[in-house]
N, C-alpha and C positions, 0 to 999 in steps of 0.2 A: 510387484503390485498385481493383484488379480484384476485385470482389466477386461471387461466384456463389451464387445461391439455389437451393434444392432444387425446381426446377420442370422439367418435361419440355423437352428440346431435341431438335431433329431429328438432330443428330449429336453425337458425343463431343467434348468440349472437347479441342483439340489439345494443351493443356498436360498433360492426363492421359496422353498417349502419349509423353511425353518419356522418354528413357532414364534409368537410374539416375543419381544425382548431380545432379538437376535443381533442387536448392536448397542453399544453404549451411547453413541451419538450418531444421528443421521445428518450428513452434510449435503445440502441440496445445491448443486452447481460445482462444476470442475474447472472454473476459471482460476486465476492466480490466488484469489482470496480463499476459495474452497480448498485448493490443493495445499496451500500454506497451512491452513487450519488443520487439515487431516494429518499432515506430517508432524505438526506440533503436538497434536493429541497423541499420536503414536509415541513420540518421545516421552510423553508424560504417563505412558502406560495405559492409555485409553484406546478402545477399539472402535474406530469410526467406520461408517459405511457411506461412501460418496455416490450419490445418484445424479446423473447428468442426462438431460433429455436429448441432447445432440448425439447422434450415433457415432460421431468421430470428431476429433478436434477440428475447429473451424479454420479455414484458410483466409477468411476475410480480414484484411489488415486493420488493426486497431492501434493501440499504443505503440509508438516507435522506439521507446526506451524506458529505462527504469532509473529513477533518481530519488534523492531525499534520504531521510533517516533510515529507511528500510535497508539501504546499503550497509550501514553500520550494524544493523541487526543481523544481516546475512554474514557479516564478518564474525559476529559473536556466535554464530552457529557453525563456523568453519566452512561456509559455502561461497564466500565472496570470490575467491580466486577461481573457483569452478565456473562461476557465472561470468567473470571477466574473460576467461579463456574462450567462452562461447560467443563473445560479442562479434558483431558483423563488420566492425570497422575499428579504427583507432579511437581512443578515448577523446570525446569532444572537448573543446575548450570550455571552461566553466563560464558560459555566457548564455542566459536563459531569457526567453521572451516573457514579458509581464505587461499585459494590457496594452499592447501597441508600442511599448518601449522595451528596454532590456535591462536585466540585472547582470552587470558585467563584473565578474570576479577574477578576470584574467591577470590583474596586477597584484592580486593577493597571494602571498606565499602559502597560506592555508585557507583556501576558499571554504565558506560555510555550507556549500552545496556542491554535489557532484552528480553525474549521470552516466549510465552505461548505454551504449548503442545496442540495445537488446530488444528487438521487436517482440510484441506480446506472444506471437505464436511460438517463438523460440523460448521465451520465458516459461510458457506453459509446459513445453516439452521438458525443460530442465526440472521444473517443480514436479512434473509427473514422474520423471525418472527418480527423483529423490523420494517421492511418496512410495514408488515401487520398491525401492531398496529397503524401506522401513516396513513394507508389508501392508500397505493400504488396500482395502477392497474397493475398487472403483468400477461402477457399472455404467457404461455408456449406452444410450438408447433406452434409458429407463426414466420415464417421465412421471413426476409426482402430480397426481390429479386430484388428490383429496388429503386434507390434514385435519386430524382431530386430537385433542389432548384432554387429559384429566389430571388429577393431582399427582399421579404416579408416573405417567408415561405419555409419549406422543405416538400416535399411529398414523401412518401415511398409506394411502392407496396409490399404487404404482402401476403404470402401464409399461410393461417390458416386452421384449421380443416374443415371449411365449404367452402374452396376455396379461390379465390383471392379477395382482397379488398385494398382500399387506406386509408392512414391516413396522415394528415397534421399537422404540428406544427411550431412554430416560430423557434425552434432549434432542432437539432438532435445531439446526442453524441454517437459515436461509442466506445462501451466498449466490442467489440466482438472479442478480442483476437489477437493472433499473426498473424493469416491469415485473418485479418479484411476485410470483404467485403465493409464495410462503407469506410474505408481508400482507398481501390482500386477505388471505384466508385467516391470518391471525388477527385481522381487524386493526392493524396499526396504522394510524394516519400518516400521510407522507406529504405534508404541505410544502408549497414552494412555487417557483416561477419557471416557466419555459420561455426563453428569450426567442424572439422572431428572427433568428439568424441561422444560416447553415454554413458550416465551415468545411472546406475541402482541402485536403493536404495530400501532396504527391511528390514522389521522386521520379523525374522523367528524363528521357534522353532527347536531346535536340537534334534535328536534321542539320545537314551541312549548310542549308540556306540561312540558318540563324547563326549570327556571329556573337561569341562571348567576348566582350571587350576587356581590356586590361583591368578596369575597375569593377568588373563583375556585371556591368550593364549588358543588356541584350539588344543587338541590332536586328530588328525584324523587318524583312522586305515588305514594302508597301505600307509600312506604318512608321518606322523610325526606331527610337530608343525607348526601351523599357528599363527603368532604373532598378538597380539592385536595392534590396531592402523593401520598405513598405510604400506603396502608392495608394493614396485615397482618392476616390472619385465620388460623385453623387450617387453612384450605384453600388458602392461597396469598397472592399480593400483587396489589393493584390500584394502578396509578398513573394520576393524572388531571392533565392540564395544560390549563388553560383561561384565558380572558380575558373579563372582564365585557362587553366590547363586541363579542364574536364568538360565533356559534353553532357554530364549528368547535372541536373539542376533541381533544386527544391522549389516547389510552387505551393502557394497557400492563398486561398480566396475566402472572403467572408461576404455573404449577401443576406439581406433581410428577406426571409421567405416564411411562409406558413405551412409548407408541405411537411407532412409527418412521414418521414422516410423510415422504412423498415431496416433495422441495423443488419439483418441477415442478407439483404440485397446489396451486393458489392457495387461500388462506383465504377464507372467506365471512363476510358480516356476521352471519349467524345463528350461525356457529361462535364468533365473538367474543362475542356476547351470551350464548351458553351458558357460555362461560368466565367472564364477569363474574358470571353467576348462581351458578356453583359456588363462586367465590371469596367473593362478598359475600352470597349468599343473597337476591339481589333481582334483579328484571328492570329493566334500564336501556333505556328506549325510545331507538331510534336512527333517524334519518331517512335516512341515507346515509353514504357513505364516499368519501374521495379516496385513501386508502392503506390496504391491509390486508396484513400480512406475519406469517409465523410462522417461528420458528426454534428449534432446540435448541442447547444448549451442549455443546461437546466440547473436550477438552484433549488434543491430539495433536501430535507433532512427528516428522517423518521422521528416522530414525537418521542418514541421510546424504543430502545434497542432490544427490549425483552418484554414478552407477554407470556407469563407462566413459564412453560417449558420450551417455548419457541424464542429464538434469538436471531438477530440480523447482523450481517457484517458486509463490508464492501459496498458496492453500488446499490444493494438492496436497502442499505441504511442511509446512504447519502449520495447526492449527485452534485458535482461542482461545475460552475460555469467557466472553466479554464482548463487548458491541457496540462499534462505532466504531473498531476497530483493524485489521481484516483487510485492507481496501483499502490503507491506509497501508503495512502490512507487505509485502503482495504487490507493489505497484507499486515499492516501494524495492528488493525482491528483483530485479525486472526491470532497474532502472537499474544495480544493482551488477553483474549478470551480463552485460549486453549488451556493454560495452566489452571485457570479458575474453574473451568468445567471439570478438569481432571481432579482437582482438589475435592469438589463436591462428589464426584462419582467414586473416588477412592476413600471417602469417609473422613477426611481430615480438615475440610474447609471450615474456618470460623464463621460465625453468624455474619451474614451480610456480604461475604466475599464476592459472590456472583453479581450482586447489585453494583459493585464497583466497576463492572464492565461498562454498563451504561453511563455511570457518572464520569468515568475517565475518557471513554472514547467519544461520547456525545460532546464533551468539552473539546476534544481534539478536532472533531468534525466541524464544530462551530468556529474554531480558529481558522480552519481551512476555508470554510464558507466566507469568513470575513475578508480574507485577502483575494479570493477568487471573485467575489462580488465587487470588490474595489477594482479589479481588473476590467470588469464589465463597464464600469463608469469611465475608466481611462480609455478604453478602446472604442466605445460605441459613439462617442461624440464626434461630430464633423465640423462644428462651427469654430469661430475664433476663440470662444471661451474654452472649448475642449482642447484645442491646440495649446492654449496657455497652460491648462492643467498638466498636460503631458510634458510641456517644456519645464515647468516648475518642478514636477516630480523628478525628471531627469537631472535637474540641477541639484536637488537634494541628495540624489544617489552618487554625486561626485565625492561626497565625504564618506570615509570608511565606516564610521560607526553606524549611520543609518543603513548603509548598504549591507553591512554584516548582519544587522538586525533583520532586514528584509529577507536575506538569505536563510537565516534560521527559521523565520516564519514560514517561508515557502517549503523548506525541507521538512518541517515538522519537528525540528530538534529543539525548539524553544518551549516545548510542552513541559509543564511542571504539574504532575498529577497532585491533587490535594491529598495530604498525608495526615493521619490521625495523630493525636498527642501534642504535647507542649514542647517548646524549645527546639523547633525543627531546624536542622542543619540546612544551609543553602542548597546542598545537593539533593535533599529529600524530595522525591517525586520526579527528579530529572533522570535522563538516561545517563548511566554511569560512564565516566570518562575511561577510555581504554589505556590504562596506566601500564607502563613497562614495569614488570615485577621481578625482583631478585629473590630467589628462594634457595634452600639448601640443595635442591635438585637442578638448579640452573636458572636461566632467564625465561620468563613466560610473560603473559599479559592477561588483563582482565578478559579480553575476548576469548582467549584460549580456555579460561576457566569456565566459560559459559557455553561451551560446545554441547554439553549434555542437557542443557535447558533446565538445570536444577538451580534452586536458590543457593547463594554463596554468602558466607560470612567471611570477609576479608580483613584480617588483622594486619595493619600496617605499622603498628607501634609496639608490638609484643605485649598485648594486654591479656594475660592468662585468665584474669578474673572474668573478662567478658567472653572469652572462648569457652570457659567452663559453663556459663549460662547457656550458650548456644548448643552445648552438647546434649541438652535435653530435647533438642529438635534434630539431632544428627541423622535420624531415619529419613528426614526430608531434605536436609541441606548439607552442603559441603563446606568444611571449615578449612581455611588456608591462612598461613602466616607468611608475610613477605615484606620486603623493603622496596621503597620507590623514591625517586627524587622528588622533592617538593610535594609531600603527601597532602592531599586536600582534607584529610580527616584521619583520626586514629583508627577507626573501624568503619567499614561499609557493609551494610546488609543489602544485598542485591537480589531482586526478584527474578524469576525465570525470564521475564520479558526485558531484562536489562536495566530496569528502572530502580533507583535507590529507594528502598523502603525506610531506611533509617541510617544515620551516620553519627558517630561520636566526634565531637570537635577535638581539635588538637589539645592534648593534655587535659581532657575533660576528667574531672574527679570520678572515681568509681562510684561514690555514693549517689551521684546524679546519673551517670551513664548506665549503670547496671539496671535500675528499675525501668529506665526508658527503653533499653534494649529488650528486656523481658516483655514489656508492653507491646513493642513493635512485633516481636516474634509471635506473640499470642494473637495480635490483630490480623496478621497476614498468614500465619501457618498453624493456627489452632492450638489445641491443648498439648503441652509438653509430654514427652514420654520419659519418666524419671527412672531410667535404668540404663 
């Protein structure tokens, strides 16, 4: 990766003197969404330029882990083991907070959701390394200060280490966060609500004067016992997660405040202690910290994810009022968008393909807003009615079916994108299952077939007449024949983002399957090449 930091140089970077049209796509922002998008564009044969205003990766703690459907997508790119190997601790038990209660999947043999203990700074480093291996041009310390577009291109004014310059590209994607300048300059409305609460999350070390009891409670001198788990008071909420054999404790506070904190200003240990004192009315001695983060909750979604040649992804497109979902949603935005931009730039996109980015990911964002707003209702109430709601919700989650359904909702794995055509298979629009496949070359899987990020036609029932139809698109897709136990369909047509574009039902007659397959291939991959 050609990565440039904001440091003095004796001469201007010659890349900055290129004429207009010096990139296929400009990506503004080098967070997880922007880095994922850049890598996916490279895989699809498109040349992105990533512009990041910060001169170096930020050390301010943000997300503490990565979970949800994006983990399966990383598996489908052959990256999951690499990310798992970089984790900062053992895999956590599948038990996740949800609006002041918990979704506890620990008793399920196949939980619907998993997470990696992978702090965002480390995640960005891994994604940056991946982008570098693919050859992404990343310029740090280059701030976009103006955006203009016409029918053919987008031109940005950039302030870099050597002054002002312009760059043009066919498309621009704003991955520049909650206060997106790209979104503002494109004139895209961002309606929503900012909740009057501040959340502080920390991993701290206790001094010897504080005793961790066998049940995880804390014995604090001059105060008494602080219970493990959640404690609600008239002034907010305190969460404590501890282990009797460790001096390291997780602390979490929520208070109603109207202060507009700057995300670039890190939280301090004394700020956390002040918050605990206000919530609990007690001083909690702390010896040190390994993580300190502060965040507010906002519920916003861009009215549209595209305005001409400008598109939005990640926090620039949506903000959710709960933790643990933003990275998942933003990186999945990137994977959905990349292959569609590449299709347009490479000249084979069917009419309306790029419009499906907004249709599909706005739907996914709305689903995530649904459950995160529900979490607001669950956690913010302090009266008897609110306690009854949480108690009833917890009771419902004692049954496996609603618990599994909630897990899929939070993970984002329940998304079924709308698919064109009649007679749609139940898998159409869903993320393809990772089937174990037996081929003439040995055992493989759907995930392994998707490492190159190309579309796949997977024949599970030896249907040569359907493979013959797909051969007219073989310049774009890979065709495989395999056997699997309990096949869900005769044939699967899988898009580069892992979602099923079309499937033939078991033993579906050729006279119905053939025209439907041709229709799906044309709808997603354009005009066939008959040679």
